[in-house]
TIFIVEX-351537 format. One line per 4 residues: for each residue x negated, y, z negated of N, C-alpha, C. Coordinates in Angstrom, 3 decimals. Example, Ala and Ser with C-alpha at 12.3 -4.5 7.8 and 13.67 -1.06 7.14 Angstrom:
REM TIFIVEX-351537
-13.190/-5.690/-7.800/-12.300/-4.500/-7.800/-13.200/-3.300/-7.800; -12.850/-2.250/-7.080/-13.670/-1.060/-7.140/-12.900/0.030/-7.870
This chain:
REM TIFIVEX-351537
-33.988/-26.995/30.954/-33.433/-27.183/29.619/-33.306/-25.857/28.887; -34.353/-25.020/29.035/-34.322/-23.716/28.386/-33.218/-22.850/28.951; -33.040/-22.900/30.286/-31.984/-22.112/30.910/-30.613/-22.563/30.460; -30.442/-23.902/30.295/-29.149/-24.415/29.843/-28.863/-23.960/28.415
-29.904/-23.982/27.578/-29.720/-23.534/26.191/-29.371/-22.057/26.140; -30.057/-21.242/26.956/-29.766/-19.810/27.000/-28.350/-19.548/27.472; -27.904/-20.300/28.470/-26.536/-20.124/28.960/-25.518/-20.501/27.900; -25.860/-21.564/27.120/-24.958/-21.979/26.048/-24.854/-20.892/24.985
-26.000/-20.248/24.671/-25.974/-19.177/23.678/-25.150/-17.997/24.169; -25.303/-17.647/25.443/-24.523/-16.546/25.997/-23.039/-16.856/25.935; -22.679/-18.123/26.245/-21.272/-18.517/26.196/-20.723/-18.415/24.784; -21.504/-18.900/23.797/-21.061/-18.808/22.408/-20.949/-17.359/21.960
-21.907/-16.516/22.413/-21.865/-15.110/22.050/-20.615/-14.439/22.610; -20.316/-14.727/23.885/-19.127/-14.150/24.507/-17.859/-14.650/23.833; -17.864/-15.953/23.464/-16.700/-16.510/22.778/-16.501/-15.853/21.417; -17.625/-15.616/20.706/-17.520/-14.959/19.404/-16.984/-13.556/19.519
-17.444/-12.822/20.521/-16.932/-11.464/20.725/-15.457/-11.475/21.108; -15.059/-12.466/21.878/-13.647/-12.561/22.243/-12.768/-12.821/21.031; -13.207/-13.730/20.163/-12.443/-14.006/18.943/-12.411/-12.792/18.031; -13.526/-12.062/17.985/-13.573/-10.864/17.163/-12.622/-9.792/17.693
-12.565/-9.645/19.011/-11.623/-8.690/19.603/-10.183/-9.102/19.325; -9.913/-10.416/19.371/-8.562/-10.891/19.057/-8.219/-10.613/17.599; -9.192/-10.814/16.707/-8.949/-10.527/15.291/-8.680/-9.049/15.067; -9.414/-8.172/15.781/-9.196/-6.738/15.653/-7.809/-6.346/16.157
-7.384/-6.969/17.258/-6.047/-6.683/17.798/-4.965/-7.133/16.821; -5.147/-8.328/16.253/-4.171/-8.819/15.277/-4.151/-7.952/14.031; -5.320/-7.408/13.657/-5.360/-6.514/12.503/-4.542/-5.251/12.761; -4.626/-4.729/13.985/-3.816/-3.556/14.322/-2.324/-3.876/14.235
-1.944/-5.068/14.714/-0.544/-5.469/14.601/-0.139/-5.616/13.141; -1.041/-6.204/12.341/-0.762/-6.359/10.911/-0.628/-5.005/10.234; -1.527/-4.074/10.582/-1.468/-2.743/9.986/-0.166/-2.042/10.345; 0.277/-2.200/11.601/1.525/-1.567/12.022/2.724/-2.179/11.299
2.755/-3.527/11.218/3.900/-4.203/10.587/3.942/-3.927/9.086; 2.811/-4.171/8.412/2.793/-3.962/6.962/2.911/-2.481/6.625; 2.357/-1.617/7.511/2.492/-0.182/7.279/3.934/0.275/7.356; 4.697/-0.317/8.283/6.116/0.046/8.378/6.872/-0.377/7.128
6.594/-1.596/6.665/7.254/-2.083/5.444/6.890/-1.197/4.260; 5.601/-0.868/4.151/5.151/-0.038/3.050/5.723/1.372/3.155; 5.812/1.878/4.393/6.370/3.220/4.596/7.817/3.295/4.118; 8.601/2.290/4.457/10.004/2.302/4.025/10.111/2.297/2.505
9.260/1.507/1.856/9.295/1.438/0.403/8.891/2.769/-0.218; 7.816/3.370/0.304/7.340/4.625/-0.267/8.289/5.778/0.056; 8.878/5.748/1.239/9.824/6.809/1.591/11.017/6.796/0.640; 11.530/5.614/0.360/12.668/5.508/-0.546/12.311/6.049/-1.932
11.117/5.701/-2.400/10.697/6.134/-3.726/10.462/7.647/-3.764; 9.774/8.182/-2.745/9.448/9.610/-2.738/10.696/10.454/-2.506; 11.547/10.017/-1.598/12.761/10.771/-1.317/13.689/10.798/-2.526; 13.648/9.747/-3.327/14.460/9.719/-4.546/13.990/10.806/-5.531
12.680/11.137/-5.472/12.150/12.166/-6.377/12.248/13.568/-5.777; 12.062/13.706/-4.441/12.030/15.029/-3.816/13.353/15.452/-3.196; 14.125/14.483/-2.737/15.414/14.753/-2.096/15.259/15.633/-0.849; 14.153/15.482/-0.147/13.917/16.194/1.109/13.402/15.181/2.129
14.055/15.144/3.284/13.785/14.078/4.252/12.387/14.176/4.878; 12.087/15.279/5.540/10.829/15.376/6.295/9.599/15.353/5.380; 9.533/16.154/4.305/8.358/16.055/3.422/8.168/14.655/2.838; 9.263/13.996/2.484/9.149/12.645/1.940/8.612/11.678/2.986
9.060/11.840/4.235/8.604/10.961/5.305/7.114/11.178/5.586; 6.663/12.425/5.619/5.257/12.713/5.880/4.363/12.211/4.753; 4.808/12.387/3.523/4.002/11.920/2.397/3.921/10.396/2.372; 5.005/9.741/2.756/5.008/8.278/2.773/4.049/7.727/3.819
3.747/8.507/4.846/2.809/8.068/5.880/1.353/8.235/5.472; 1.092/9.047/4.467/-0.263/9.470/4.149/-1.237/8.352/3.831; -0.960/7.563/2.805/-1.924/6.561/2.343/-2.183/5.471/3.374; -1.127/4.973/4.001/-1.316/3.905/4.988/-2.050/4.412/6.221
-1.747/5.639/6.654/-2.462/6.208/7.792/-3.934/6.429/7.450; -4.192/6.931/6.249/-5.573/7.119/5.823/-6.343/5.813/5.780; -5.695/4.742/5.335/-6.362/3.438/5.295/-6.762/2.984/6.689; -5.879/3.154/7.658/-6.196/2.754/9.035/-7.333/3.601/9.593
-7.312/4.898/9.309/-8.373/5.785/9.802/-9.728/5.358/9.258; -9.804/5.109/7.948/-11.076/4.712/7.346/-11.519/3.330/7.833; -10.561/2.448/8.089/-10.919/1.130/8.615/-11.534/1.244/10.010; -10.953/2.090/10.864/-11.501/2.285/12.205/-12.887/2.936/12.151
-13.061/3.888/11.247/-14.383/4.508/11.089/-15.415/3.474/10.637; -15.028/2.633/9.680/-15.950/1.604/9.189/-16.300/0.604/10.282; -15.320/0.226/11.105/-15.593/-0.690/12.214/-16.546/-0.066/13.220; -16.356/1.217/13.512/-17.229/1.893/14.459/-18.666/1.943/13.947
-18.843/2.255/12.662/-20.187/2.317/12.084/-20.820/0.928/12.016; -20.005/-0.086/11.663/-20.535/-1.448/11.555/-21.008/-1.961/12.906; -20.303/-1.621/13.987/-20.712/-2.051/15.322/-22.038/-1.429/15.749; -22.353/-0.257/15.202/-23.608/0.417/15.528/-24.721/0.054/14.557
-24.430/-0.829/13.603/-25.439/-1.236/12.644/-25.721/-0.204/11.574; -24.775/0.714/11.348/-24.954/1.758/10.348/-24.140/1.445/9.100; -24.503/2.110/8.009/-23.829/1.878/6.744/-22.374/2.321/6.812; -21.466/1.471/6.342/-20.037/1.808/6.312/-19.477/1.609/4.913
-20.342/1.675/3.903/-19.912/1.397/2.536/-18.856/2.386/2.066; -19.090/3.684/2.304/-18.138/4.706/1.850/-16.800/4.525/2.536; -16.825/4.288/3.842/-15.563/4.125/4.582/-14.813/2.876/4.129; -15.544/1.798/3.819/-14.890/0.576/3.331/-14.231/0.825/1.975
-14.921/1.551/1.116/-14.351/1.860/-0.198/-13.098/2.718/-0.048; -13.152/3.728/0.812/-11.990/4.598/1.008/-10.832/3.845/1.646; -11.137/2.913/2.554/-10.089/2.098/3.171/-9.347/1.287/2.111; -10.108/0.602/1.269/-9.491/-0.211/0.216/-8.796/0.673/-0.805
-9.380/1.836/-1.102/-8.762/2.744/-2.076/-7.400/3.229/-1.593; -7.307/3.583/-0.308/-6.012/4.013/0.239/-5.000/2.871/0.201; -5.463/1.658/0.524/-4.557/0.506/0.480/-4.082/0.242/-0.950; -4.997/0.370/-1.920/-4.591/0.173/-3.322/-3.665/1.295/-3.785
-3.892/2.509/-3.290/-2.969/3.599/-3.615/-1.582/3.332/-3.058; -1.529/2.822/-1.818/-0.246/2.441/-1.224/0.410/1.317/-2.017; -0.413/0.365/-2.466/0.121/-0.728/-3.283/0.727/-0.198/-4.580; 0.053/0.785/-5.189/0.562/1.359/-6.434/1.891/2.060/-6.206
2.000/2.799/-5.093/3.263/3.461/-4.770/4.384/2.438/-4.583; 4.055/1.337/-3.901/5.061/0.288/-3.722/5.441/-0.333/-5.056; 4.442/-0.509/-5.920/4.687/-1.128/-7.217/5.645/-0.301/-8.066; 5.554/1.032/-7.938/6.437/1.899/-8.726/7.894/1.743/-8.318
8.112/1.275/-7.093/9.487/1.073/-6.632/10.015/-0.318/-6.952; 9.152/-1.191/-7.489/9.558/-2.569/-7.779/10.158/-2.678/-9.166; 10.782/-3.824/-9.412/11.292/-4.155/-10.734/10.144/-4.761/-11.534; 9.553/-3.990/-12.427/8.356/-4.410/-13.127/8.593/-5.573/-14.081
9.828/-5.930/-14.319/10.118/-7.075/-15.180/10.248/-8.378/-14.389; 10.151/-8.283/-13.066/10.328/-9.460/-12.216/9.051/-9.729/-11.415; 8.354/-10.843/-11.693/7.160/-11.180/-10.892/7.467/-11.317/-9.414; 8.651/-11.828/-9.080/9.020/-11.975/-7.673/9.132/-10.616/-7.002
9.740/-9.655/-7.677/9.877/-8.310/-7.119/8.515/-7.649/-6.947; 7.643/-7.813/-7.923/6.302/-7.223/-7.842/5.536/-7.803/-6.660; 5.609/-9.122/-6.484/4.898/-9.776/-5.384/5.381/-9.274/-4.037; 6.680/-9.162/-3.883/7.252/-8.721/-2.608/6.836/-7.293/-2.280
6.798/-6.433/-3.271/6.507/-5.022/-3.018/5.026/-4.753/-2.800; 4.137/-5.488/-3.437/2.698/-5.184/-3.330/1.999/-6.001/-2.251; 2.629/-7.077/-1.758/1.954/-7.961/-0.812/1.498/-7.267/0.471; 2.284/-6.375/1.100/1.828/-5.771/2.366/0.491/-5.035/2.241
0.355/-4.214/1.217/-0.877/-3.435/1.066/-2.059/-4.318/0.708; -1.847/-5.304/-0.143/-2.936/-6.204/-0.534/-3.406/-7.021/0.661; -2.479/-7.522/1.454/-2.843/-8.312/2.640/-3.648/-7.477/3.624; -3.210/-6.243/3.860/-3.958/-5.378/4.780/-5.355/-5.082/4.240
-5.481/-4.810/2.943/-6.783/-4.467/2.360/-7.786/-5.595/2.558; -7.380/-6.830/2.271/-8.298/-7.961/2.414/-8.621/-8.240/3.877; -7.605/-8.198/4.743/-7.833/-8.509/6.164/-8.744/-7.480/6.818; -8.496/-6.209/6.574/-9.299/-5.169/7.215/-10.730/-5.177/6.713
-10.927/-5.334/5.409/-12.298/-5.304/4.892/-13.090/-6.532/5.320; -12.444/-7.680/5.410/-13.154/-8.876/5.863/-13.546/-8.750/7.334; -12.713/-8.131/8.153/-13.065/-7.930/9.556/-14.292/-7.019/9.663; -14.324/-5.964/8.881/-15.479/-5.058/8.881/-16.731/-5.801/8.436
-16.603/-6.627/7.396/-17.752/-7.375/6.894/-18.284/-8.360/7.928; -17.395/-9.010/8.681/-17.824/-9.963/9.712/-18.542/-9.243/10.839; -18.016/-8.095/11.262/-18.685/-7.316/12.311/-20.072/-6.904/11.852; -20.182/-6.454/10.617/-21.477/-6.046/10.075/-22.442/-7.228/10.032
-21.959/-8.411/9.666/-22.812/-9.602/9.595/-23.305/-10.007/10.980; -22.436/-9.916/11.988/-22.847/-10.270/13.345/-23.893/-9.299/13.880; -23.711/-8.012/13.593/-24.685/-7.021/14.039/-26.018/-7.250/13.342; -25.978/-7.567/12.055/-27.212/-7.826/11.308/-27.933/-9.050/11.857
-27.173/-10.070/12.284/-27.790/-11.281/12.817/-28.426/-11.037/14.182; -27.812/-10.174/14.994/-28.343/-9.917/16.337/-29.422/-8.851/16.347; -29.391/-7.938/15.355/-30.366/-6.866/15.281/-30.899/-6.764/13.852; -31.829/-7.638/13.466/-32.341/-7.616/12.099/-32.957/-6.257/11.765
-32.543/-5.712/10.642/-33.038/-4.416/10.194/-33.178/-4.466/8.685; -34.387/-4.257/8.128/-34.556/-4.322/6.673/-33.646/-3.368/5.921; -33.441/-2.156/6.460/-32.603/-1.192/5.762/-31.150/-1.645/5.757; -30.685/-2.227/6.889/-29.317/-2.723/6.952/-29.145/-3.919/6.043
-30.182/-4.783/5.971/-30.107/-5.951/5.102/-30.069/-5.557/3.638; -30.731/-4.433/3.306/-30.770/-3.985/1.912/-29.507/-3.253/1.497; -28.637/-2.949/2.470/-27.416/-2.213/2.150/-26.504/-3.054/1.282; -25.974/-2.417/0.247/-25.106/-3.130/-0.664/-23.685/-3.268/-0.139
-22.879/-4.082/-0.805/-21.479/-4.279/-0.463/-20.623/-3.578/-1.505; -19.498/-2.957/-1.095/-18.632/-2.324/-2.086/-18.076/-3.321/-3.089; -17.880/-4.588/-2.647/-17.371/-5.590/-3.581/-18.439/-5.974/-4.598; -19.705/-6.034/-4.153/-20.777/-6.292/-5.104/-20.925/-5.137/-6.087
-20.749/-3.921/-5.578/-20.809/-2.766/-6.463/-19.697/-2.820/-7.498; -18.495/-3.211/-7.060/-17.387/-3.328/-7.992/-17.645/-4.419/-9.016; -18.186/-5.561/-8.556/-18.504/-6.646/-9.486/-19.581/-6.209/-10.478; -20.582/-5.455/-9.974/-21.615/-4.954/-10.873/-21.059/-4.002/-11.912
-20.098/-3.172/-11.502/-19.481/-2.247/-12.455/-18.677/-3.000/-13.514; -17.971/-4.048/-13.079/-17.203/-4.850/-14.049/-18.142/-5.534/-15.032; -19.253/-6.089/-14.524/-20.230/-6.716/-15.412/-20.843/-5.705/-16.367; -21.043/-4.480/-15.873/-21.580/-3.428/-16.742/-20.599/-3.121/-17.872
-19.307/-3.086/-17.556/-18.300/-2.843/-18.590/-18.285/-3.982/-19.610; -18.443/-5.225/-19.125/-18.488/-6.363/-20.044/-19.707/-6.252/-20.954; -20.847/-5.887/-20.366/-22.053/-5.727/-21.186/-21.890/-4.599/-22.191; -21.180/-3.547/-21.786/-20.938/-2.427/-22.692/-20.150/-2.870/-23.919
-19.262/-3.836/-23.723/-18.480/-4.342/-24.854/-19.362/-5.138/-25.811; -20.244/-5.981/-25.264/-21.063/-6.859/-26.107/-22.299/-6.162/-26.675; -22.832/-5.186/-25.946/-24.044/-4.496/-26.407/-23.918/-3.013/-26.089; -23.091/-2.289/-26.833/-22.867/-0.870/-26.499/-24.118/-0.012/-26.629
-24.941/-0.265/-27.666/-26.130/0.567/-27.885/-27.138/0.382/-26.757; -27.477/-0.873/-26.443/-28.448/-1.137/-25.389/-27.955/-0.704/-24.025; -26.660/-0.888/-23.752/-26.113/-0.514/-22.461/-26.115/0.995/-22.272; -25.732/1.727/-23.315/-25.737/3.189/-23.229/-27.163/3.706/-23.071
-28.131/3.075/-23.755/-29.534/3.485/-23.622/-30.034/3.244/-22.203; -29.691/2.101/-21.631/-30.074/1.826/-20.248/-29.410/2.780/-19.277; -28.154/3.111/-19.550/-27.437/4.060/-18.693/-28.091/5.439/-18.764; -28.542/5.816/-19.951/-29.223/7.104/-20.100/-30.511/7.140/-19.282
-31.302/6.043/-19.333/-32.535/5.995/-18.555/-32.240/6.079/-17.066; -31.174/5.395/-16.630/-30.798/5.419/-15.221/-30.417/6.829/-14.778; -29.647/7.533/-15.600/-29.250/8.900/-15.264/-30.465/9.810/-15.172; -31.416/9.655/-16.115/-32.608/10.502/-16.107/-33.464/10.257/-14.874
-33.445/9.028/-14.350/-34.223/8.717/-13.153/-33.506/9.182/-11.885; -32.194/8.939/-11.818/-31.449/9.190/-10.593/-31.006/10.643/-10.444; -30.610/11.284/-11.541/-30.048/12.627/-11.453/-31.154/13.660/-11.217; -30.931/14.611/-10.319/-31.950/15.644/-10.081/-32.016/16.623/-11.248
-33.221/17.102/-11.544/-33.378/18.113/-12.581/-33.054/19.495/-12.036; -33.006/19.605/-10.728/-32.600/20.809/-10.010/-32.116/20.357/-8.643; -31.335/21.176/-7.941/-30.843/20.768/-6.624/-31.973/20.340/-5.696; -31.929/19.060/-5.277/-32.930/18.536/-4.364/-34.256/18.193/-4.999
-34.340/18.219/-6.335/-35.602/17.937/-7.021/-35.392/16.837/-8.045; -35.712/15.561/-7.703/-35.582/14.474/-8.673/-36.661/14.557/-9.732; -36.395/13.938/-10.869/-37.345/13.983/-11.981/-38.662/13.317/-11.620; -38.623/12.304/-10.740/-39.850/11.606/-10.364/-40.822/12.518/-9.626
-40.288/13.552/-8.951/-41.163/14.476/-8.249/-42.002/15.282/-9.225; -41.404/15.643/-10.375/-42.151/16.391/-11.375/-43.224/15.529/-12.012; -42.893/14.236/-12.220/-43.849/13.348/-12.861/-45.030/13.041/-11.951; -44.746/12.908/-10.670/-45.800/12.546/-9.717/-46.491/13.755/-9.118
-45.900/14.944/-9.305/-46.457/16.129/-8.694/-45.987/16.256/-7.259; -46.488/17.231/-6.549/-46.096/17.431/-5.157/-46.600/16.293/-4.292; -45.718/15.631/-3.502/-46.155/14.503/-2.686/-47.255/14.916/-1.705; -48.319/14.148/-1.657/-49.393/14.405/-0.724/-50.228/13.146/-0.591
-51.092/13.117/0.399/-51.996/11.996/0.570/-53.098/12.095/-0.479; -53.380/11.006/-1.183/-54.353/11.009/-2.254/-55.599/10.257/-1.845; -56.717/10.687/-2.370/-57.967/10.009/-2.105/-58.191/8.887/-3.081; -59.214/8.066/-2.797/-59.519/6.935/-3.667/-59.882/7.437/-5.053
-59.283/6.815/-6.076/-59.557/7.185/-7.458/-58.875/8.459/-7.888; -57.841/8.944/-7.148/-57.210/10.225/-7.462/-55.742/10.031/-7.740; -55.286/10.421/-8.941/-53.869/10.488/-9.270/-53.222/9.144/-9.440; -51.844/9.207/-9.687/-51.087/7.998/-9.981/-50.935/7.114/-8.763
-50.917/7.697/-7.559/-50.709/6.889/-6.372/-51.996/6.469/-5.717; -53.158/6.711/-6.357/-54.427/6.407/-5.717/-54.752/4.939/-5.819; -55.684/4.507/-4.968/-56.125/3.125/-4.997/-57.127/2.920/-6.108; -56.962/1.851/-6.881/-57.916/1.516/-7.933/-58.880/0.439/-7.460
-58.710/-0.026/-6.229/-59.573/-1.052/-5.649/-60.247/-0.465/-4.420; -61.575/-0.521/-4.335/-62.253/0.019/-3.155/-61.749/-0.644/-1.881; -61.391/0.179/-0.901/-60.920/-0.341/0.381/-59.475/-0.797/0.367; -58.735/-0.465/-0.682/-57.329/-0.871/-0.749/-56.545/-0.178/0.354
-55.720/-0.934/1.063/-54.937/-0.371/2.151/-53.687/0.295/1.606; -53.048/1.054/2.467/-51.830/1.732/2.042/-50.729/0.734/1.736; -50.672/-0.345/2.465/-49.664/-1.360/2.185/-49.887/-1.971/0.812; -51.146/-2.271/0.486/-51.466/-2.842/-0.816/-51.171/-1.846/-1.940
-51.494/-0.578/-1.693/-51.194/0.449/-2.696/-49.689/0.589/-2.892; -48.934/0.499/-1.789/-47.478/0.577/-1.876/-46.927/-0.542/-2.754; -47.394/-1.766/-2.520/-46.904/-2.915/-3.283/-47.343/-2.824/-4.740; -48.574/-2.357/-4.965/-49.057/-2.232/-6.345/-48.215/-1.221/-7.123
-47.937/-0.082/-6.495/-47.130/0.934/-7.163/-45.709/0.441/-7.400; -45.195/-0.341/-6.443/-43.852/-0.893/-6.624/-43.811/-1.847/-7.818; -44.812/-2.724/-7.923/-44.848/-3.672/-9.028/-45.043/-2.960/-10.373; -45.709/-1.810/-10.358/-45.886/-1.059/-11.601/-44.581/-0.444/-12.088
-43.616/-0.296/-11.188/-42.322/0.265/-11.592/-41.540/-0.684/-12.482; -41.820/-1.993/-12.374/-41.118/-2.963/-13.220/-41.428/-2.776/-14.691; -42.714/-2.871/-15.110/-43.048/-2.636/-16.519/-42.702/-1.226/-16.990; -42.646/-0.261/-16.051/-42.322/1.109/-16.438/-40.841/1.296/-16.723
-40.020/0.286/-16.416/-38.596/0.352/-16.721/-37.762/1.071/-15.680; -38.275/1.216/-14.455/-37.504/1.848/-13.391/-36.334/0.934/-13.010; -35.079/1.393/-13.153/-33.930/0.518/-12.848/-33.827/0.144/-11.382; -34.553/0.829/-10.509/-34.506/0.497/-9.078/-35.395/-0.687/-8.741
-36.294/-1.061/-9.654/-37.186/-2.183/-9.401/-36.378/-3.490/-9.340; -36.587/-4.255/-8.283/-35.870/-5.513/-8.114/-34.486/-5.356/-7.541; -34.057/-4.120/-7.245/-32.735/-3.880/-6.672/-32.888/-3.643/-5.170; -32.510/-4.604/-4.299/-32.698/-4.444/-2.850/-32.014/-3.208/-2.298
-30.879/-2.803/-2.894/-30.152/-1.642/-2.391/-30.926/-0.342/-2.618; -31.845/-0.348/-3.603/-32.622/0.845/-3.921/-34.048/0.772/-3.384; -34.394/-0.318/-2.703/-35.768/-0.512/-2.248/-36.185/0.562/-1.245; -35.279/0.944/-0.329/-35.619/1.941/0.682/-35.913/3.295/0.035
-35.092/3.680/-0.954/-35.301/4.950/-1.640/-36.631/4.957/-2.388; -36.899/3.859/-3.101/-38.138/3.780/-3.862/-39.350/3.746/-2.943; -39.236/3.063/-1.807/-40.346/3.007/-0.859/-40.674/4.393/-0.320; -39.640/5.221/-0.084/-39.880/6.578/0.391/-40.651/7.416/-0.612
-40.315/7.274/-1.897/-41.019/8.026/-2.934/-42.475/7.575/-3.050; -42.678/6.264/-3.026/-44.043/5.752/-3.141/-44.874/6.121/-1.919; -44.235/6.123/-0.749/-44.962/6.487/0.472/-45.470/7.919/0.402; -44.671/8.812/-0.206/-45.089/10.205/-0.327/-46.317/10.344/-1.220
-46.459/9.450/-2.204/-47.597/9.527/-3.123/-48.909/9.116/-2.461; -48.834/8.214/-1.489/-50.075/7.692/-0.891/-50.254/8.122/0.559; -49.383/9.012/1.040/-49.517/9.484/2.413/-49.158/8.455/3.446; -48.225/7.567/3.124/-47.780/6.509/4.030/-46.555/6.986/4.792
-46.349/6.495/6.016/-45.153/6.849/6.776/-43.936/6.221/6.099; -42.881/7.014/5.802/-41.729/6.469/5.064/-41.088/5.269/5.744; -40.914/5.341/7.075/-40.288/4.219/7.773/-41.123/2.959/7.692; -42.440/3.100/7.851/-43.324/1.942/7.746/-43.318/1.395/6.321
-43.291/2.295/5.342/-43.273/1.858/3.949/-42.015/1.061/3.641; -40.861/1.514/4.126/-39.615/0.781/3.889/-39.659/-0.591/4.548; -40.199/-0.637/5.766/-40.271/-1.921/6.473/-41.209/-2.894/5.770; -42.383/-2.407/5.348/-43.355/-3.284/4.700/-42.887/-3.733/3.322
-42.199/-2.849/2.603/-41.690/-3.249/1.292/-40.577/-4.285/1.438; -39.747/-4.133/2.473/-38.702/-5.130/2.734/-39.314/-6.481/3.061; -40.402/-6.497/3.867/-41.083/-7.751/4.180/-41.663/-8.382/2.914; -42.242/-7.534/2.070/-42.845/-8.049/0.838/-41.787/-8.662/-0.084
-40.647/-7.986/-0.225/-39.586/-8.511/-1.092/-39.036/-9.819/-0.543; -38.938/-9.917/0.803/-38.460/-11.159/1.404/-39.435/-12.299/1.158; -40.730/-12.027/1.348/-41.734/-13.072/1.111/-41.821/-13.434/-0.365; -41.611/-12.458/-1.229/-41.651/-12.718/-2.667/-40.501/-13.620/-3.084
-39.314/-13.369/-2.495/-38.157/-14.210/-2.794/-38.373/-15.626/-2.298; -38.972/-15.764/-1.101/-39.246/-17.097/-0.557/-40.289/-17.821/-1.390; -41.310/-17.097/-1.840/-42.380/-17.719/-2.618/-41.912/-18.157/-3.994; -40.831/-17.562/-4.480/-40.342/-17.914/-5.813/-39.835/-19.346/-5.861
-39.467/-19.890/-4.696/-38.968/-21.257/-4.664/-40.031/-22.294/-4.418; -41.305/-21.878/-4.299/-42.401/-22.809/-4.081/-43.223/-22.942/-5.333; -44.143/-23.917/-5.323/-44.979/-24.161/-6.492/-46.170/-23.234/-6.549; -46.455/-22.539/-5.408/-47.599/-21.670/-5.394/-47.213/-20.324/-5.956
-48.064/-19.737/-6.813/-47.728/-18.437/-7.385/-47.805/-17.350/-6.341; -46.945/-16.335/-6.515/-46.965/-15.213/-5.591/-48.219/-14.397/-5.814; -48.813/-13.831/-4.766/-50.024/-13.034/-4.921/-49.776/-11.822/-5.779; -50.774/-11.454/-6.564/-50.644/-10.328/-7.471/-50.755/-9.014/-6.746
-50.483/-7.901/-7.438/-50.563/-6.593/-6.829/-51.956/-6.328/-6.288; -52.011/-5.771/-5.084/-53.284/-5.424/-4.470/-53.953/-6.576/-3.758; -53.333/-7.807/-3.808/-53.961/-8.973/-3.190/-53.089/-9.557/-2.097; -52.162/-8.773/-1.586/-51.236/-9.279/-0.586/-51.866/-9.214/0.790
-51.492/-10.131/1.685/-52.053/-10.107/3.035/-51.699/-8.822/3.745; -52.568/-8.384/4.595/-52.395/-7.118/5.285/-52.173/-7.398/6.757; -51.181/-6.748/7.332/-50.935/-6.900/8.757/-51.890/-6.000/9.524; -52.055/-6.339/10.813/-53.022/-5.588/11.592/-52.564/-4.170/11.872
-51.241/-3.909/11.704/-50.740/-2.571/11.951/-50.778/-1.705/10.706; -51.144/-2.275/9.553/-51.135/-1.521/8.320/-52.412/-1.761/7.535; -53.529/-1.876/8.217/-54.780/-2.177/7.558/-55.573/-0.934/7.202; -54.935/0.231/7.314/-55.648/1.456/7.025/-55.768/1.654/5.525
-56.878/2.165/5.069/-57.075/2.423/3.660/-56.408/3.721/3.279; -56.146/3.865/1.972/-55.519/5.097/1.500/-56.493/6.235/1.752; -56.033/7.224/2.514/-56.932/8.312/2.897/-57.017/9.346/1.787
C-alpha cells in the first residue's frame, strides 16, 4: 500500500512538472506573439518622433526584451528556491513601461482603442508573474525553508504601499511620524552601520546579567533569550516586529547580541512565529517570553 501511494505521488509530481513545462512553453509563445504586436505599436510611435528606422526599431525592442530577460531570471531563481522579488518587480515594470508606450499611440478618447493597445503588455505581465509565483510555491512545498517562507511578494508590497498612501490621507501626522521612526531604524547612520548597532554596542556574546541581550532568568537558553528579545521589540515600537518579511533580519541582529548562530536564530524564530500563529487560534494562551519549549539542539544557555 505504501509503495502504491509513493508511486502515485511520483506520478502526480511528474504530471505537475509536465504541466508546468507546458505553461512555460506557452508563456514563451505568448511573449513572442504579444511582443511582436507591442513592437509594431511602439515602432510606429517612436519612428513618428525620430524619423530614423534602425534606432526606432532597436528602441522599440527594449522594454519587451527586458521584460522577457527579467522573467527568465526570476524563473531561474524561483526554481532554485532563491528570492526573485527584484526580478519579478523589474519584469512587471518593463511590461508596464511597454503598456505605457502602447497607450501613447492609442486614441485616449476611445475605451476600445485603449483596450486594444494595452492588452498585450498587461496579459504578458499577469501570465509571466503568475508562472513565477507558481514555480516558487511548488519549490516551497517540496523544500520547506523558513527564510523562503518569510519572503514577501511584490504584489503584497504594492498593496502595502497603496494602504500606506490611504493611511497617509486619513492620518497624515501619525503616518509621517511612523515613517520617520521606520527610516531611523532602517537607514544606516554610516555606510554599513545601522543605528541599532550603536544602541546595542558592538555585537558579542554576553554573560548572564550583562547588557541588553543578557539573560534575566538563571539558566535561560539562547533560544529563550532570542524570543524574549524579539517580544521586547514590540513594546519598543520596532516596525519589524510582527513582520514575517523582516524576521530574518531581526533574528540576525538579536543573534549577534547573545552570541547565537545567525542561521539557527533565523530558523528558531521562524518556528516560534509559526507556533505563535497556530496558538492564536486556540483557547490556550501562548507561552510568555522566556517560557517557550526548548529543542534538544538549542538547549545551551547564554554564554
